[in-house]
ZAGU-188790 format. One line per 5 residues: number of its first residue (from 0); their letters; for each residue x, y, z of N, C-alpha, C, O, CB. Coordinates in steps of 0.2 Angstrom, whole numbers, plus 2048, in hexadecimal, padded with zeros to 3 digits. Glycine has a CB too. Layout:
BEGIN
NUM) A) X,Y,Z,X,Y,Z,X,Y,Z,X,Y,Z,X,Y,Z  ...
***
This chain:
BEGIN
0) MAPRK) 804,7FA,800,800,800,800,804,806,800,809,807,804,7FB,800,806  803,80B,7FB,808,810,7FB,806,816,800,800,816,802,807,813,7F4  80B,819,803,809,81E,807,805,824,804,805,825,7FE,810,822,80A  801,827,808,7FD,82C,806,7FD,833,80A,7FD,832,810,7F5,82A,806  7FE,838,807,7FF,83E,80B,7F8,841,80D,7F3,83F,809,802,844,807
5) TPVKS) 7F7,844,812,7F1,847,814,7F2,84E,817,7F7,84F,81A,7EE,842,81A  7ED,852,816,7ED,859,819,7EC,859,820,7E9,854,823,7E8,85E,816  7EF,85D,824,7EE,85E,82B,7EA,864,82D,7EA,869,828,7F5,85E,82F  7E7,864,832,7E3,86A,834,7E7,870,835,7ED,870,836,7DF,868,83B  7E4,876,834,7E7,87C,835,7EA,87D,83B,7E7,87C,840,7E2,882,833
10) GSKFS) 7F1,87F,83C,7F4,880,842,7F7,879,845,7FA,879,84A,7EF,882,847  7F6,874,841,7F9,86D,843,800,86C,840,801,86E,83A,7F4,867,842  804,869,844,80B,867,841,80C,860,843,80E,85E,849,810,86C,845  80C,85C,83E,80E,855,83E,813,853,839,813,855,834,807,850,83D  817,84E,83B,81C,84B,837,81A,844,836,818,841,83A,824,84C,839
15) FGKQT) 81C,841,830,81A,83B,82E,820,837,82C,824,839,828,815,83B,828  820,830,82E,826,82C,82D,825,829,826,821,82A,822,827,827,832  82A,825,824,82A,821,81D,825,81C,81D,824,818,822,831,81F,81C  822,81B,817,81E,815,816,818,815,81A,815,810,81C,821,80F,816  816,81B,81C,810,81C,821,80A,81E,81C,80A,822,818,811,821,826
20) HIAKS) 804,81A,81D,7FE,81B,81A,7F9,81F,81E,7F7,81C,824,7FB,815,817  7F7,825,81C,7F2,829,81F,7EC,829,81B,7EC,82C,816,7F5,830,821  7E6,827,81E,7E0,828,81A,7DE,82F,819,7E0,833,81D,7DA,824,81D  7DA,831,813,7D9,838,812,7D5,83B,817,7D5,841,818,7D5,838,80B  7D1,837,81B,7CC,83A,820,7CF,83B,827,7CB,83D,82B,7C6,836,820
25) VSFHG) 7D5,839,828,7D8,83A,82E,7D9,842,830,7DA,846,82C,7DF,837,82F  7D7,843,837,7D8,84A,839,7DD,84B,83E,7DD,847,843,7D1,84C,83C  7E1,850,83D,7E7,851,842,7E6,858,845,7E4,85D,842,7ED,851,83E  7E7,858,84C,7E7,85E,850,7EE,85F,854,7F1,85A,856,7E1,85E,855  7F0,865,855,7F6,866,859,7FC,864,855,7FD,866,84F,7F6,862,85F
30) KGKIG) 801,861,858,807,85F,855,809,858,857,806,855,85C,80D,864,858  80D,854,853,80F,84E,855,813,84B,850,815,84E,84B,809,849,856  815,844,851,81A,841,84D,817,83A,84B,815,836,850,821,840,850  816,838,845,814,831,843,81A,82D,840,81E,830,83C,80E,831,83E  81B,827,843,821,823,841,821,820,83A,81C,822,836,822,81E,846
35) DRCYI) 825,81B,839,826,818,832,821,812,832,81F,80F,837,82D,815,831  81E,810,82C,81A,80B,82A,814,80A,82F,812,805,831,81E,804,82C  811,810,830,80B,810,834,805,810,82F,805,812,829,80A,816,838  7FF,80E,831,7F9,80F,82E,7F4,812,832,7F3,810,838,7F6,808,82B  7F1,817,830,7EB,81B,833,7E5,81B,82F,7E5,81E,82A,7EE,822,836
40) GENVV) 7E0,818,831,7DA,817,82D,7D5,81D,82D,7D6,822,830,7D6,811,830  7D0,81C,82A,7CB,821,828,7C8,824,82F,7C6,820,834,7C5,81E,824  7C7,82A,82F,7C3,82E,834,7C7,82E,83B,7C3,82F,840,7BC,82B,835  7CD,82C,83B,7D1,82C,841,7D2,834,843,7D4,838,83F,7D7,828,841  7D2,835,84A,7D4,83C,84C,7DA,83B,850,7DA,837,855,7CE,83F,850
45) VGQPS) 7DF,83F,84E,7E6,83F,852,7E7,846,855,7E7,84B,851,7EC,83D,84D  7E8,846,85B,7E9,84C,85F,7E3,84F,861,7E2,855,862,7ED,851,85A  7DE,84B,862,7D7,84E,864,7D8,852,86B,7DB,84F,870,7D2,848,865  7D6,858,86B,7D6,85C,871,7D1,859,876,7CC,857,875,7D5,863,870  7D3,85A,87D,7CE,858,882,7C9,85D,883,7CA,863,880,7D2,857,889
50) SEDIA) 7C4,85C,887,7BF,860,888,7C1,867,88C,7BF,86C,88A,7B9,85D,88C  7C6,865,890,7C9,86B,894,7CD,870,88F,7CD,876,890,7CE,868,899  7D1,86D,88A,7D4,871,885,7D0,875,881,7D1,87B,880,7D9,86C,881  7CA,872,87F,7C5,875,87B,7C2,87B,87F,7C2,881,87C,7C0,870,878  7C0,87A,885,7BD,87F,889,7C2,885,88A,7C0,88B,88A,7BB,87C,890
55) EHLGK) 7C8,883,88B,7CE,889,88C,7CE,88D,886,7D0,893,886,7D4,885,88E  7CD,88A,880,7CF,88E,87A,7C8,891,876,7C9,894,871,7D2,88A,875  7C2,890,879,7BC,893,877,7BD,89A,877,7BF,89D,87B,7B6,890,87B  7BB,89D,871,7BB,8A4,870,7C2,8A7,86E,7C2,8AD,86D,7B9,8A7,877  7C7,8A3,86E,7CD,8A5,86B,7CE,8A4,864,7C9,8A1,861,7D3,8A1,86F
60) KANLP) 7D4,8A6,861,7D5,8A5,85A,7D4,89E,858,7D7,899,85B,7DB,8A8,858  7D1,89D,852,7CF,896,850,7D5,892,84E,7D5,88C,84E,7CA,896,84A  7DB,895,84C,7E1,891,84A,7E5,890,850,7EB,88D,84F,7E4,895,845  7E3,892,856,7E7,890,85C,7E7,888,85C,7E2,885,85C,7E5,893,862  7ED,885,85E,7ED,87D,85F,7EA,87C,865,7EB,880,86A,7F4,87B,85E
65) YGTSE) 7E6,876,866,7E3,874,86C,7E8,870,870,7EB,86B,86D,7DD,870,86B  7EA,872,876,7EF,86F,87A,7F6,870,878,7F7,872,872,7ED,867,87A  7FB,86E,87C,802,86F,87A,805,868,879,80B,868,878,805,873,87F  802,862,87B,806,85C,87B,806,859,874,801,859,871,802,857,880  80C,856,873,80D,853,86C,80B,84C,86C,80C,848,871,814,854,86A
70) VTIGN) 808,84A,867,806,843,866,80C,83F,862,80F,842,85E,800,842,861  80E,839,865,814,836,862,811,82F,861,80F,82B,865,81A,835,867  812,82D,85A,810,826,858,816,822,855,819,825,851,80A,826,853  818,81D,858,81E,819,856,81D,816,84F,819,818,84B,81F,814,85B  822,811,84E,822,80E,847,81D,808,847,81C,805,84D,829,80C,846
75) DVIIQ) 81B,806,841,817,800,840,811,800,845,80F,7FB,847,81B,7FA,842  80D,806,845,807,806,849,801,806,844,801,809,83F,807,80D,84D  7FC,802,846,7F6,802,842,7F0,805,846,7EF,803,84C,7F4,7FB,840  7ED,80A,844,7E7,80D,847,7E1,80D,842,7E1,80F,83D,7E9,815,848  7DC,809,844,7D7,807,840,7D2,80D,840,7D2,811,844,7D3,801,843
80) PNAII) 7CD,80D,83B,7C8,813,83A,7C5,815,841,7C3,810,845,7C3,811,835  7C3,81B,841,7BF,81E,846,7C2,81E,84D,7BE,820,852,7B8,81B,846  7C8,81D,84E,7CC,81E,854,7CD,825,856,7CE,829,851,7D2,819,855  7CD,827,85C,7CF,82D,85F,7D5,82D,863,7D5,82A,868,7C9,831,863  7DA,831,861,7E1,831,865,7E1,838,867,7E2,83D,863,7E7,82F,860
85) SNGVK) 7E1,839,86D,7E1,840,870,7E8,843,870,7ED,840,86F,7DE,840,877  7E8,849,872,7EF,84D,872,7F3,84A,878,7F1,848,87D,7EE,854,872  7FA,84A,877,7FE,848,87C,7FF,840,87C,803,83E,881,7FC,84A,882  7FC,83D,878,7FC,835,878,803,833,875,805,836,870,7F6,832,875  806,82E,878,80C,82B,876,80B,823,875,809,820,879,812,82C,87B
90) IGNGV) 80C,821,86E,80A,81B,86C,811,817,86A,814,81A,866,805,81A,867  812,812,86D,819,80E,86B,819,80B,865,814,80C,861,81A,809,871  81E,807,863,81F,803,85D,81A,7FD,85D,819,7FA,862,826,801,85C  818,7FC,857,814,7F5,856,80D,7F5,859,80B,7EF,85B,818,7F0,858  80A,7FB,85B,804,7FB,85E,7FE,7FA,859,7FF,7FD,854,803,801,862
95) TIGPF) 7F9,7F7,85B,7F3,7F6,857,7ED,7F9,85B,7EC,7F7,860,7F2,7EF,855  7EA,7FE,858,7E4,801,85B,7DE,800,856,7DE,801,850,7E5,809,85C  7D9,7FC,859,7D3,7FA,856,7CE,800,854,7CF,806,856,7CF,7F5,859  7C9,7FF,850,7C4,804,84E,7C0,806,855,7BF,803,859,7BF,801,849  7BF,80D,854,7BB,810,85A,7BE,810,861,7BA,811,866,7B4,80D,85A
100) VTIGK) 7C4,80F,861,7C8,810,867,7C9,817,869,7CA,81B,865,7CF,80C,867  7C8,819,86F,7CA,820,872,7D0,81F,877,7CF,81C,87B,7C3,823,875  7D5,824,875,7DA,824,87A,7DB,82B,87C,7DC,830,878,7E1,822,876  7DB,82C,883,7DA,833,886,7E1,836,886,7E6,834,885,7D7,833,88D  7E1,83D,888,7E7,841,888,7EC,83F,88C,7EB,83C,892,7E4,848,88B
105) DTTIG) 7F2,83F,88A,7F9,83E,88E,7F9,837,890,7FC,835,895,7F9,842,894  7F6,832,88C,7F7,82B,88E,7FD,828,88A,7FE,82A,884,7F0,827,88C  800,823,88D,805,81F,88A,804,818,888,801,815,88D,80C,820,88E  805,816,882,804,80F,880,80A,80C,87E,80E,80E,87A,7FE,80E,87A  80C,806,882,812,803,880,813,7FF,87A,80E,7FD,877,814,7FF,886
110) DGTEI) 819,7FD,878,81A,7F9,872,816,7F3,872,816,7EF,877,822,7F8,871  814,7F1,86C,811,7EB,86B,80A,7EA,86E,807,7E4,86D,815,7E5,86D  807,7EF,870,800,7EE,873,7FB,7EE,86E,7FB,7F2,869,7FF,7F4,879  7F6,7EB,86F,7F0,7EB,86B,7EA,7ED,86F,7E8,7EB,875,7EE,7E4,868  7E6,7F2,86C,7E0,7F5,86F,7DA,7F3,86B,7DA,7F5,865,7E1,7FD,870
115) IYCSQ) 7D6,7F0,86E,7D0,7EC,86A,7CB,7F1,869,7CA,7F6,86C,7CD,7E7,86E  7C7,7F0,864,7C1,7F4,862,7BD,7F7,867,7BB,7F3,86C,7BC,7EF,85E  7BC,7FD,867,7B7,801,86B,7BA,802,873,7B6,804,877,7B1,7FE,86C  7C0,800,874,7C3,801,87B,7C3,808,87C,7C4,80D,878,7CA,7FE,87B  7C3,80A,883,7C3,811,885,7C9,812,88A,7C9,80E,88F,7BD,813,888
120) IYQKV) 7CE,816,888,7D4,817,88D,7D4,81F,88E,7D4,823,88A,7DA,815,88A  7D3,820,895,7D2,827,896,7D9,82B,897,7DE,829,894,7CE,828,89D  7D9,831,89B,7DF,835,89B,7E4,832,89F,7E3,82F,8A5,7DD,83C,89D  7EB,834,89D,7F1,832,8A1,7F1,82B,8A4,7F3,82A,8A9,7F1,837,8A8  7EF,827,89F,7F0,81F,8A1,7F6,81D,89E,7F9,820,899,7EA,81B,89D
125) KVGKN) 7F9,818,8A2,800,815,89F,7FE,80E,89E,7FD,80A,8A3,805,816,8A5  7FF,80C,898,7FE,805,896,805,802,893,809,805,88F,7F9,804,890  807,7FC,896,80E,7FA,895,80E,7F6,88E,80A,7F7,889,810,7F5,89A  814,7F2,88D,815,7EF,887,811,7E8,886,810,7E5,88B,81D,7ED,886  810,7E6,880,80D,7E0,87E,806,7DE,882,805,7D9,884,812,7DB,880
130) CIIGG) 802,7E3,883,7FC,7E2,886,7F6,7E1,881,7F7,7E3,87B,7FA,7E9,88B  7F1,7DF,884,7EA,7DF,880,7E5,7E2,884,7E3,7E0,88A,7E8,7D7,87E  7E3,7E8,881,7DE,7EC,885,7D7,7EB,881,7D7,7EE,87B,7E0,7F3,886  7D2,7E9,885,7CB,7E8,882,7C6,7EB,886,7C0,7E8,886,7CA,7E1,87F  7C7,7F0,88A,7C2,7F2,88F,7C3,7FA,890,7C4,7FE,88C,7C3,7EF,896
135) FLCDC) 7C2,7FC,897,7C2,803,899,7C7,804,89E,7C8,800,8A3,7BB,804,89C  7CC,809,89D,7D1,80B,8A1,7D0,812,8A3,7D0,817,89F,7D8,80A,89E  7CF,813,8AA,7CD,81A,8AC,7D3,81E,8AD,7D9,81C,8AC,7CA,819,8B3  7D2,825,8AE,7D7,82A,8AE,7DD,827,8B3,7DB,825,8B8,7D5,831,8B0  7E3,828,8B1,7E9,827,8B5,7EA,820,8B7,7EE,81F,8BC,7E8,82B,8BB
140) SQVGD) 7E6,81B,8B5,7E8,814,8B6,7EE,812,8B3,7F0,815,8AE,7E2,810,8B4  7F1,80D,8B6,7F8,80A,8B3,7F7,803,8B2,7F5,7FF,8B6,7FD,80C,8B8  7FA,801,8AC,7FA,7FA,8AA,801,7F8,8A8,804,7FB,8A4,7F5,7F9,8A4  803,7F2,8AB,80A,7F0,8A9,80B,7ED,8A3,807,7ED,89E,80C,7EB,8AF  810,7E9,8A2,812,7E5,89C,80E,7DE,89C,80D,7DB,8A1,819,7E4,89B
145) NVTVF) 80C,7DC,896,809,7D5,895,803,7D4,899,802,7CF,89C,80E,7D0,897  7FF,7DA,899,7F8,7DA,89C,7F3,7D9,897,7F3,7DC,892,7F8,7E0,8A1  7ED,7D5,899,7E7,7D5,895,7E2,7D8,899,7E1,7D6,89F,7E6,7CE,893  7DE,7DD,896,7D8,7E0,89A,7D2,7E0,895,7D2,7E3,890,7DA,7E7,89C  7CD,7DC,897,7C7,7DC,894,7C1,7DE,899,7BB,7DE,897,7C5,7D5,891
150) GSLVH) 7C3,7E0,89F,7BF,7E3,8A3,7C0,7EB,8A4,7C1,7EE,89F,7C0,7E0,8AA  7BE,7EE,8AA,7BF,7F5,8AB,7C3,7F7,8B1,7C2,7F4,8B6,7B8,7F8,8AB  7C7,7FC,8B0,7CA,7FF,8B6,7C7,806,8B7,7C6,80A,8B3,7D2,800,8B4  7C4,807,8BD,7C0,80C,8BE,7C2,80F,8C5,7C5,80C,8C9,7B8,80B,8BE  7C0,816,8C6,7C1,819,8CD,7BA,817,8D1,7B5,816,8CF,7C1,821,8CC
155) DFVNG) 7BC,818,8D8,7B6,817,8DC,7B2,81D,8DE,7AC,81D,8DF,7B8,813,8E3  7B5,823,8DD,7B2,829,8DF,7AE,829,8E5,7A8,82B,8E5,7AD,82B,8D9  7B1,827,8EA,7AE,827,8F1,7AC,82D,8F3,7A7,82E,8F7,7B3,824,8F6  7AF,833,8F1,7AE,839,8F3,7AA,83D,8EE,7A9,843,8EE,7B4,83D,8F5  7A7,839,8E9,7A3,83C,8E4,7A8,83E,8DE,7AE,83E,8DE,7A0,842,8E6
160) YDRDQ) 7A5,840,8D8,7A9,842,8D2,7A9,84A,8D2,7A4,84D,8D1,7A5,83F,8CC  7AF,84C,8D2,7B0,853,8D1,7B2,855,8CA,7B8,853,8C8,7B5,856,8D7  7AE,858,8C6,7B0,85A,8BF,7B6,85F,8BF,7B9,85F,8BA,7AA,85D,8BC  7B7,863,8C4,7BD,867,8C4,7C3,865,8C7,7C8,868,8C8,7BB,86E,8C8  7C3,85E,8C9,7C9,85B,8CC,7CF,85B,8C7,7CD,859,8C1,7C7,854,8CF
165) EITEL) 7D5,85C,8C9,7DA,85C,8C4,7DC,854,8C3,7DB,850,8C7,7E1,85F,8C8  7DD,853,8BD,7DF,84C,8BB,7E4,849,8BF,7E4,843,8C0,7E0,84B,8B3  7E9,84D,8C1,7EF,84A,8C5,7ED,847,8CC,7F0,843,8CF,7F4,84F,8C5  7E7,84A,8CE,7E5,848,8D5,7E2,841,8D5,7E1,83E,8DA,7DF,84D,8D7  7E1,83E,8CF,7DE,837,8CE,7E4,832,8CE,7E3,82C,8CF,7DA,836,8C8
170) ESISP) 7EA,834,8CD,7F0,830,8CD,7F1,82B,8D3,7F3,825,8D2,7F6,833,8CB  7EF,82E,8D9,7F0,82A,8DF,7EB,825,8E1,7EB,822,8E5,7F2,82F,8E5  7E5,826,8DD,7DF,822,8DE,7DD,81E,8D8,7D7,81B,8D8,7D9,826,8E1  7E1,81C,8D4,7E0,819,8CE,7E2,811,8CE,7E7,810,8D1,7E2,81C,8C7  7DF,80D,8CB,7E2,806,8CB,7E8,805,8C8,7EA,809,8C3,7DD,801,8C7
175) IIEND) 7EC,800,8CA,7F3,7FF,8C7,7F3,7F7,8C6,7F2,7F3,8CB,7F9,801,8CC  7F5,7F5,8C0,7F5,7EE,8BE,7FC,7ED,8BC,7FF,7F0,8B8,7F0,7ED,8B8  7FF,7E8,8C0,806,7E6,8BF,807,7E2,8B9,802,7E1,8B5,809,7E3,8C5  80D,7E0,8B7,80E,7DC,8B1,80B,7D5,8B2,80A,7D2,8B7,816,7DB,8B0  809,7D2,8AC,807,7CB,8AB,801,7CA,8AF,800,7C6,8B4,80C,7C6,8AE
180) VIICK) 7FB,7CE,8AE,7F5,7CD,8B1,7F0,7CC,8AB,7F0,7CF,8A6,7F3,7D3,8B5  7EB,7C8,8AD,7E5,7C7,8A8,7DF,7C9,8AC,7DD,7C7,8B1,7E4,7C0,8A6  7DB,7CE,8A9,7D4,7D0,8AC,7CF,7CF,8A7,7CF,7D2,8A1,7D5,7D8,8AE  7CB,7CA,8A8,7C6,7C8,8A3,7C0,7CC,8A3,7BF,7D1,8A6,7C4,7C1,8A5  7BB,7CA,89E,7B6,7CE,89C,7B1,7D0,8A2,7B0,7CC,8A6,7B2,7CA,897
185) DALII) 7B0,7D7,8A2,7AB,7DA,8A7,7AD,7DA,8AE,7A9,7DB,8B2,7A4,7D6,8A6  7B4,7D8,8AF,7B6,7D9,8B6,7B7,7E0,8B7,7B9,7E4,8B3,7BD,7D5,8B6  7B6,7E2,8BE,7B7,7E9,8C0,7BD,7EA,8C5,7BD,7E7,8CA,7B0,7EC,8C3  7C2,7EE,8C3,7C7,7F0,8C8,7C6,7F7,8CA,7C6,7FB,8C6,7CE,7EF,8C5  7C4,7F8,8D1,7C1,7FE,8D3,7C6,801,8D8,7C7,7FF,8DD,7BA,7FD,8D6
190) GKVRI) 7C7,808,8D6,7CB,80C,8DB,7D2,80B,8DC,7D5,808,8D7,7C8,80B,8E2  7D5,80D,8E2,7DC,80C,8E3,7DE,805,8E4,7DF,803,8EA,7DE,811,8E9  7DF,801,8DF,7E0,7FA,8E0,7E6,7F8,8DC,7E7,7FB,8D6,7DA,7F6,8DD  7EB,7F4,8DE,7F0,7F1,8DB,7EF,7EA,8DA,7EE,7E6,8DE,7F7,7F2,8DF  7EF,7E8,8D3,7EF,7E1,8D1,7F6,7DE,8D0,7F9,7E1,8CB,7EA,7E0,8CB
195) KSKTY) 7F8,7DA,8D4,7FF,7D8,8D3,800,7D3,8CD,7FC,7D0,8CB,802,7D5,8DA  807,7D2,8CC,808,7CD,8C6,806,7C6,8C7,805,7C4,8CC,810,7CD,8C5  804,7C3,8C1,801,7BC,8C1,7FB,7BC,8C5,7FA,7B7,8C9,806,7B8,8C4  7F6,7C1,8C4,7F0,7C0,8C6,7EB,7BF,8C1,7EB,7C3,8BB,7EE,7C7,8CA  7E6,7BB,8C1,7E1,7B9,8BC,7DA,7BB,8BF,7D8,7B8,8C4,7E1,7B2,8BA
200) VTAGT) 7D7,7C1,8BD,7D1,7C3,8BF,7CB,7C0,8BA,7CB,7C2,8B4,7D1,7CB,8BF  7C7,7BC,8BD,7C2,7B9,8B9,7BC,7BD,8B7,7BC,7C3,8B9,7BF,7B3,8BC  7B9,7BB,8B2,7B3,7BF,8AF,7AE,7C1,8B4,7AC,7BD,8B8,7B0,7BC,8A9  7AC,7C8,8B4,7A7,7CA,8B8,7A9,7CC,8C0,7A5,7CD,8C4,7A1,7C6,8B8  7B0,7CB,8C1,7B2,7CC,8C8,7B2,7D3,8CA,7B4,7D7,8C5,7B9,7C8,8C9
205) IVTKD) 7B2,7D4,8D0,7B2,7DB,8D3,7B8,7DB,8D8,7B8,7D7,8DC,7AC,7DE,8D6  7BD,7E0,8D6,7C3,7E0,8DB,7C3,7E7,8DE,7C4,7EC,8DA,7C9,7DE,8D7  7C3,7E8,8E4,7C4,7EE,8E8,7CA,7EE,8ED,7CB,7F3,8F0,7BE,7F0,8EB  7CE,7E9,8ED,7D4,7E8,8F1,7DA,7E6,8ED,7D9,7E3,8E8,7D2,7E3,8F7  7E0,7E7,8F0,7E6,7E5,8EC,7E6,7DD,8EC,7E3,7DA,8F0,7EC,7E7,8F0
210) TDGDC) 7E9,7DB,8E7,7E9,7D3,8E6,7F1,7D1,8E7,7F5,7D5,8E5,7E6,7D1,8E0  7F2,7CB,8EA,7F8,7C8,8EA,7F9,7C6,8E3,7F5,7C4,8DF,7F9,7C3,8EF  800,7C5,8E1,801,7C1,8DA,800,7BA,8DB,7FE,7B7,8E0,808,7C3,8D8  800,7B7,8D5,7FF,7AF,8D4,7F9,7AD,8D7,7F8,7A8,8DB,805,7AC,8D8  7F3,7B0,8D5,7ED,7AE,8D8,7E7,7AF,8D3,7E8,7B3,8CE,7EB,7B3,8DE
215) VVKGI) 7E2,7AC,8D4,7DB,7AD,8D0,7D6,7B1,8D4,7D5,7AF,8DA,7D9,7A6,8CE  7D3,7B6,8D1,7CE,7BA,8D5,7C7,7B9,8D2,7C7,7BA,8CC,7D0,7C1,8D5  7C3,7B7,8D6,7BC,7B6,8D4,7B7,7BA,8D8,7B9,7BB,8DE,7BA,7AE,8D4  7B1,7BB,8D6,7AC,7BE,8DA,7AD,7C5,8DC,7AF,7C9,8D8,7AA,7B9,8E0  7AD,7C6,8E3,7AF,7CD,8E5,7B5,7CC,8EA,7B4,7C9,8EF,7A9,7D0,8E9
220) NGATC) 7BB,7CE,8E7,7C1,7CD,8EB,7C2,7C6,8ED,7C6,7C5,8F2,7C1,7D2,8F1  7C0,7C1,8EA,7C1,7BA,8EC,7C8,7B8,8E9,7C8,7B5,8E3,7BC,7B6,8E9  7CD,7B9,8EC,7D4,7B7,8E9,7D6,7B0,8EC,7D6,7AE,8F2,7D9,7BC,8EB  7D8,7AB,8E8,7DB,7A5,8E9,7E2,7A4,8E6,7E3,7A5,8E0,7D6,79F,8E7  7E7,7A2,8EB,7ED,7A1,8E8,7ED,79B,8E3,7E9,796,8E4,7F2,79F,8EE
225) IRAYK) 7F1,79C,8DE,7F1,797,8D9,7F3,790,8DB,7F1,78B,8D8,7F5,799,8D3  7F7,790,8E0,7F9,789,8E3,7F3,785,8E6,7F3,77F,8E6,7FE,78A,8E9  7EE,789,8E9,7E8,786,8EC,7E2,786,8E7,7DD,783,8E9,7E6,78A,8F2  7E3,789,8E1,7DD,789,8DD,7DC,783,8D9,7E1,77F,8D7,7DE,78F,8D7  7D6,780,8D9,7D4,77A,8D6,7D2,77A,8CF,7D0,774,8CD,7D0,776,8DB
230) GRLRN) 7D1,780,8CC,7CE,780,8C5,7D4,77F,8C0,7DA,77E,8C1,7CB,787,8C4  7D2,77F,8BA,7D6,77E,8B4,7DC,783,8B3,7E1,781,8B1,7D2,77E,8AE  7DB,789,8B6,7E0,78E,8B6,7E7,78C,8B9,7EC,78E,8B7,7DE,794,8B8  7E6,787,8BE,7EC,786,8C2,7F2,783,8BD,7F7,784,8BF,7EA,780,8C7  7F0,77F,8B8,7F5,77C,8B4,7F5,780,8AD,7F8,77D,8A8,7F3,775,8B2
235) SEFFK) 7F2,786,8AD,7F2,78A,8A7,7F9,78D,8A5,7FE,78D,8A9,7ED,78F,8A7  7FA,78F,89F,801,792,89C,802,798,8A0,808,79A,8A1,800,793,895  7FD,79C,8A2,7FD,7A2,8A5,801,7A1,8AC,805,7A6,8AE,7F6,7A5,8A7  800,79C,8B0,803,79B,8B6,809,796,8B6,80B,794,8BB,7FE,798,8BB  80B,795,8B0,810,790,8AF,817,791,8B3,819,78D,8B6,812,78F,8A8
240) NSRGC) 819,797,8B4,81F,799,8B7,81D,79D,8BE,821,7A1,8C1,823,79E,8B3  817,79C,8C0,815,79F,8C7,819,79C,8CD,81B,796,8CD,80D,79E,8C8  81A,7A1,8D2,81D,79E,8D8,818,79A,8DC,81A,797,8E1,820,7A4,8DC  812,79B,8DA,80D,797,8DD,80B,798,8E5,808,793,8E8,80F,790,8DD  80C,79E,8E7,80A,79F,8EE,808,7A7,8EF,80B,7AB,8EB,810,79D,8F3
245) CSRDE) 804,7A8,8F3,802,7AF,8F5,803,7B0,8FC,803,7AB,900,7FA,7B0,8F3  803,7B6,8FE,804,7B8,905,7FD,7B7,909,7FD,7B6,90F,806,7BF,906  7F8,7B7,905,7F1,7B5,908,7ED,7B1,904,7EE,7B2,8FD,7ED,7BC,90A  7E9,7AD,906,7E4,7A9,902,7DD,7A9,904,7DC,7A6,909,7E7,7A2,901  7D9,7AD,901,7D2,7AD,903,7CE,7A7,901,7C9,7A5,904,7CF,7B3,901
250) NH) 7D1,7A4,8FC,7CE,79E,8F9,7C6,79E,8F9,7C3,799,8FB,7D0,798,8FE  7C4,7A3,8F6,7BC,7A3,8F5,7BA,79F,8EF,7B4,79F,8ED,7BA,7AB,8F3
***
């Protein structure tokens, strides 16, 4: 497929690498850099301003750029149609982003990660390398390397939701997922929770407490050490190199 040049929005400044294909309907805002051998499909928005950026610039000159953060997209990246990449986003090499995905302002996506159709990743999220993301990641959540998420990481908002709250205030109360974790469909990780390495969170599970590694979590905070677990997961490839013990075993 031959590379195709595309116009950028007034006031936008983007550079494009070699053998990169950009569909005619792609929209660019602000400034950024696109790497080599990338594909960006129809109706993708790159550098989308946040609502806060738009409100700040209302009534000012139309050619002012929204936001000051640069978008960086690495080499060999595929972005499927209708995805939205906000300003300040950094995408590593070899990343695949499915159709209708939304990635919020100042988020970082590590090399080799795949983001599945319609996933939502909010602002200042950190996603590691070689992950599969097919769910919802709230503001300031952190995901390590080799993690699969088909559930949702959310805030508990014990004190209510404050629309005027600074995004950085959420960093200390957001979920953290360590390396080598699987979070299955419709699982909910709520609030200031750390999910340690080699944790398998089953479908529909609710987690509101930190988990030890090398365990299976079911129901509501029902963690069982893989050494004591009697299901098929005990002998699965995922737990093949597990140390096989936890500091606590609720054995639900």
